[in-house]
N, C-alpha and C positions, 0 to 999 in steps of 0.2 A: 743627293748626289747634285752637282751642277755640273752640266758641259760646256767645256770652252770647245765648239767646234770650228775649225779654220780649215783655209786651203793649205796654209803652209804644213799642216801634220793630219793627214788623211787616215793614216794608219792609226793612230791614236784615237781619233773619233770610233773609227770599226773596235777595237778594245775596249773603248766606253761602253759602245753599244752591246757589245759581246758580256761586259760584266753585268751590265744595268738588263740584261734578259737571263742572265744566270741568276743575278739576285733578287727578280721574279719569281723564277722557275722553281726555285729552292726554300720561297714563303710559302710552306706547306698549307698553313691554313688559308691563304689566301687563293693559291691553285686551287684548290679542294672545294672551295665558295664557288668557284665559278664552275669547276665540275656538277658540283651537284645541284645549282642553278639548272645548269641544262639539262641537265638529267630532268628536275622536276618539270619541265617544260617539254617533253617527248613527245607529248601528244601536238603541240605546236607545230613542231619540225620535223616530224615522223614522214621520209621519204621526200622533203622536198633540199633544194640547193642550197645551202649555207654557204653565203659570201663574206668570209673576213678581212676589214678593208685595215691595211696598215698591221699586217699579221703577225709580227716579229717572228715568231719560234713558231707559231701554230697552233699551239697547242689546244686556243679556244676550236678550230675546228677538228680538231681529234675529237675534243670532247662531242661538240656536236654530232659527229658520226656515229661517236659511242652511243650518243641517246636516241638515235635513229634516224638523222640527215640520211639523204641517199648518198650524197657527197659532198664535201668542204670545199669551195674553192678560195685559193691564196692570192691575196694582193697584196705586196708591199709596193715602197717608194722606190724605184728605180734611181732617180736621181739622186744627186748628193745634197745631202741635208743642208750643206751648210750654203749651197746655191739658192737664192730667190729666184720668185719664175717671173 
């Protein structure tokens, strides 16, 4: 899926991003592979704070906490994705 992000249609951007997140979370095989990988690394993250940069839905932070991290910190970009730095 290709996204066209424009200043003229910011709501479409938001809808497209939501659709991508929904599609990724609906991919059970992919999502469970991430969960299983974090659980296998539980000894490495146990008691640590996990930073999930560009967190999207935050699902990876949730999985990290379930695997033993003391907490998950979410960091999402607050700027509009179609603007350049």
